[in-house]
C-alpha positions as CSV (number, residue, x, y, z in Angstrom):
1,M,111.7,153.0,190.3
2,T,108.5,151.1,189.4
3,Q,109.0,148.7,186.5
4,P,106.9,149.3,183.4
5,I,103.6,147.4,183.5
6,A,104.0,145.8,180.1
7,L,106.5,143.0,179.8
8,Y,107.5,142.4,176.1
9,E,108.7,139.1,174.8
10,K,109.2,138.1,171.2
11,T,109.4,134.5,170.1
12,S,109.6,133.9,166.4
13,R,106.8,135.9,164.8
14,V,104.8,136.2,168.1
15,V,105.0,138.9,170.7
16,T,103.6,138.3,174.2
17,I,102.8,141.4,176.2
18,T,102.2,140.6,179.9
19,L,100.5,143.1,182.3
20,N,102.8,142.7,185.2
21,R,101.0,144.1,188.3
22,P,99.9,140.8,190.0
23,D,99.6,142.4,193.4
24,S,96.8,144.7,192.1
25,R,95.3,142.1,189.7
26,N,97.0,144.0,186.9
27,A,95.0,147.2,187.4
28,I,96.1,150.0,185.2
29,A,96.7,152.8,187.7
30,T,98.9,155.5,186.2
31,Q,99.6,157.4,183.0
32,A,103.0,155.6,183.0
33,D,101.1,152.3,182.8
34,C,99.1,153.5,179.8
35,D,102.3,154.8,178.2
36,S,104.0,151.4,178.8
37,L,101.2,149.3,177.3
38,A,100.6,151.6,174.4
39,A,104.3,151.7,173.6
40,A,104.6,147.9,173.7
41,L,101.6,147.5,171.3
42,R,103.0,150.1,168.9
43,A,106.5,148.5,169.0
44,A,105.0,145.1,168.0
45,N,102.9,146.7,165.2
46,A,105.9,148.5,163.8
47,D,108.1,145.3,163.7
48,P,107.7,143.6,160.3
49,G,108.9,140.4,161.9
50,V,105.8,140.2,164.1
51,S,102.5,138.6,163.0
52,V,100.7,138.1,166.2
53,V,100.4,139.8,169.7
54,I,99.3,137.8,172.7
55,L,98.1,140.0,175.6
56,T,97.9,138.4,179.0
57,G,98.2,139.1,182.7
58,A,100.7,138.0,185.4
59,G,99.4,136.0,188.3
60,G,95.7,135.0,188.6
61,A,94.0,137.9,186.8
62,F,93.9,139.3,183.3
63,S,93.2,142.9,184.5
64,A,91.0,144.4,187.2
65,G,90.8,147.5,185.0
66,G,91.3,150.9,186.6
67,D,92.7,151.4,190.1
68,L,90.0,152.6,192.5
69,K,92.5,153.9,195.1
70,A,94.1,156.1,192.5
71,M,90.6,157.1,191.3
72,K,89.6,158.2,194.8
73,A,92.8,160.1,195.3
74,R,92.5,161.7,191.8
75,T,96.1,160.8,191.0
76,G,95.6,158.1,188.3
77,I,94.2,157.7,184.9
78,G,90.7,158.9,185.8
79,P,89.4,161.9,187.6
80,S,91.6,165.0,187.9
81,L,91.2,168.5,189.3
82,S,88.4,169.6,187.0
83,P,86.1,168.1,184.3
84,A,88.3,169.6,181.6
85,E,91.5,168.0,183.1
86,T,89.7,164.7,183.6
87,R,88.7,164.7,179.9
88,A,92.3,165.4,178.9
89,N,93.5,162.7,181.3
90,Y,91.4,160.0,179.6
91,K,92.4,161.1,176.1
92,R,96.1,161.1,177.0
93,G,96.1,157.8,178.9
94,V,93.3,155.3,178.5
95,H,92.5,156.3,175.0
96,S,96.1,155.9,173.9
97,V,95.9,152.3,175.0
98,V,92.6,151.4,173.3
99,L,93.6,153.3,170.1
100,A,96.9,151.4,170.0
101,L,94.9,148.1,170.2
102,A,92.3,149.3,167.6
103,E,95.0,150.4,165.2
104,L,97.0,147.1,165.2
105,E,97.7,145.8,161.7
106,I,98.7,142.4,163.2
107,A,96.5,139.8,164.8
108,S,95.9,140.1,168.5
109,I,94.8,137.4,171.0
110,A,93.7,138.1,174.6
111,A,94.9,135.2,176.8
112,M,92.5,135.9,179.6
113,N,94.2,133.9,182.4
114,G,91.7,135.3,185.0
115,H,89.2,138.0,185.8
116,A,88.7,140.8,183.3
117,I,86.8,143.7,184.8
118,G,85.9,147.2,183.4
119,L,88.8,148.6,181.4
120,G,90.4,145.1,181.6
121,L,87.4,143.5,179.8
122,D,87.3,146.2,177.1
123,I,91.0,145.8,176.4
124,A,90.5,142.1,176.0
125,C,87.5,142.8,173.7
126,L,89.6,145.0,171.4
127,C,91.8,142.0,170.7
128,D,90.7,140.0,167.6
129,M,90.3,136.7,169.5
130,R,89.9,135.7,173.2
131,V,90.9,132.6,175.0
132,C,89.5,132.5,178.6
133,A,90.3,130.6,181.7
134,E,87.2,128.6,182.9
135,E,87.6,130.2,186.4
136,A,87.6,133.8,185.1
137,K,84.8,136.3,185.8
138,L,84.1,139.1,183.4
139,A,82.2,142.4,183.9
140,S,81.6,145.7,182.3
141,S,81.2,147.1,185.8
142,F,81.6,150.9,185.4
143,I,78.0,151.6,186.3
144,K,78.5,150.0,189.7
145,M,81.0,152.7,190.5
146,G,78.7,155.5,189.2
147,I,80.6,156.0,185.9
148,I,80.4,155.0,182.3
149,P,82.7,153.1,179.9
150,G,85.2,155.9,179.4
151,D,87.4,153.6,177.2
152,G,85.0,153.2,174.3
153,G,83.2,150.1,175.7
154,A,79.8,151.3,174.4
155,W,81.3,150.9,170.9
156,I,83.3,147.8,171.5
157,L,80.8,145.4,173.2
158,P,77.9,145.7,170.8
159,R,80.1,144.7,167.9
160,I,80.9,141.5,169.7
161,V,77.7,140.4,171.5
162,G,75.1,142.6,169.8
163,Y,73.3,145.7,171.1
164,A,70.8,144.1,173.5
165,K,73.3,141.9,175.3
166,A,75.9,144.8,175.4
167,A,73.2,147.0,176.9
168,E,72.4,144.4,179.5
169,L,76.1,144.0,180.5
170,I,76.8,147.8,180.6
171,L,73.5,148.9,182.2
172,T,73.5,146.2,184.9
173,G,77.2,145.9,185.5
174,D,76.6,142.2,186.1
175,T,79.5,139.8,186.5
176,I,79.3,136.8,184.3
177,T,81.2,133.5,184.2
178,A,83.5,132.3,181.4
179,A,80.9,129.8,180.4
180,E,78.3,132.5,180.1
181,A,80.8,134.6,178.1
182,L,81.4,131.7,175.7
183,A,77.6,131.3,175.2
184,I,77.1,134.9,174.1
185,G,80.2,135.0,171.9
186,L,82.2,137.3,174.2
187,V,85.1,134.8,174.2
188,G,86.0,132.3,171.6
189,K,87.3,129.4,173.8
190,V,87.3,128.5,177.5
191,V,90.0,126.2,178.9
192,P,91.5,125.4,182.3
193,A,93.6,128.3,183.7
194,G,96.8,126.4,183.2
195,A,96.1,125.8,179.5
196,V,95.3,129.4,178.5
197,M,98.7,130.4,177.3
198,D,99.2,127.1,175.5
199,E,95.9,127.5,173.7
200,A,96.8,131.1,172.8
201,R,100.2,130.2,171.6
202,A,98.9,127.4,169.4
203,L,96.4,129.8,167.9
204,A,99.1,132.4,167.3
205,A,101.3,129.8,165.7
206,R,98.6,128.9,163.2
207,I,98.2,132.5,162.3
208,A,101.9,133.3,162.2
209,A,102.5,130.4,159.8
210,N,100.7,132.3,157.0
211,P,102.2,135.0,154.8
212,P,102.8,138.1,157.0
213,R,101.8,140.7,154.4
214,A,98.6,139.0,153.5
215,A,97.7,138.6,157.2
216,R,98.2,142.3,157.8
217,L,96.0,143.2,154.8
218,A,93.3,140.7,155.8
219,K,93.3,142.1,159.4
220,R,92.9,145.6,158.0
221,L,89.9,144.5,156.0
222,L,88.3,143.0,159.0
223,R,88.7,146.1,161.0
224,E,87.5,148.4,158.2
225,G,84.5,146.1,157.7
226,Q,83.2,147.0,161.2
227,H,82.1,150.4,160.0
228,A,82.5,150.8,156.2
229,R,79.9,150.2,153.5
230,F,80.1,146.9,151.6
231,S,80.9,148.8,148.4
232,D,83.8,150.5,150.1
233,I,85.1,147.2,151.4
234,L,84.9,145.8,147.8
235,E,87.0,148.7,146.6
236,L,89.5,148.2,149.4
237,S,89.6,144.5,148.8
238,A,90.4,144.9,145.1
239,A,93.3,147.3,146.0
240,F,94.7,145.1,148.8
241,Q,94.4,142.0,146.5
242,A,96.4,143.8,143.8
243,L,99.2,144.3,146.4
244,A,99.0,140.7,147.7
245,H,99.3,139.2,144.2
246,E,102.7,141.0,143.8
247,T,104.3,139.5,146.9
248,A,106.9,136.8,146.8
249,D,105.0,134.8,149.4
250,H,101.9,134.6,147.2
251,R,104.1,133.2,144.4
252,E,105.7,130.8,146.8
253,A,102.2,129.6,148.1
254,V,101.0,128.9,144.5
255,D,104.3,127.1,143.6
256,A,104.2,125.0,146.8
257,F,100.6,124.0,146.3
258,L,101.3,123.0,142.7
259,E,104.5,121.2,143.6
260,K,102.8,119.4,146.6
261,R,105.3,120.7,149.2
262,A,105.2,122.8,152.3
263,P,105.6,126.6,151.5
264,V,108.5,128.6,152.9
265,F,107.3,132.2,153.6
266,T,109.8,135.1,153.9
267,G,107.5,138.1,154.5
268,D,108.4,139.4,151.0
């Protein structure tokens, strides 16, 4: 039996999910792959002992996206026997993954250890932060195959790099380097390949050191702010702040500051 694509490892308050198909550059080929990755993301989100998810790939690639062989054979996550069945296929599989990422209440970091192509790039872009190997190549390459970003990429990319640059990436399908991705804000940091996980873990540790409930509320505000009116965000901010003020971790943070000591957060 084929092992699930998503390997799940929890260390302290950080979960690392590794796409484990190195022979295919971590291509997402089947509905079972989508189920595995979505389930891993939901499990991390549901665990109150988790503050951060790191998503990475095994071997030398982050993810090559969809599997072209399965696409040609109409046996994978893409085309099926009819347009109606293909639509249902996307909603059941690919969309379950991107929605699981978009709905995370905890912080997420894409540790892009290598190439991120098509669906692989959009999955990385749905993470809150991205650390990229300097050797990596990135592409929103759907149009090169005569298709479109069926995973929501037309919504995702403009919110990171702006409309004009997203249009350029999507409509040309051009491949860019990690340095180019850094220059346009597509990734936050570029490091040697061997340092990607160390950098991601260090970032995750700085996030996880903060009060967990406040971190989840702040993450939710960030996400809501992508599409809500400012007045709506102010209302939500007041409501969330009222909740945060009643937590034990808030009281501990204030006490520790006034007493000039390191705080000890419990998640309460």
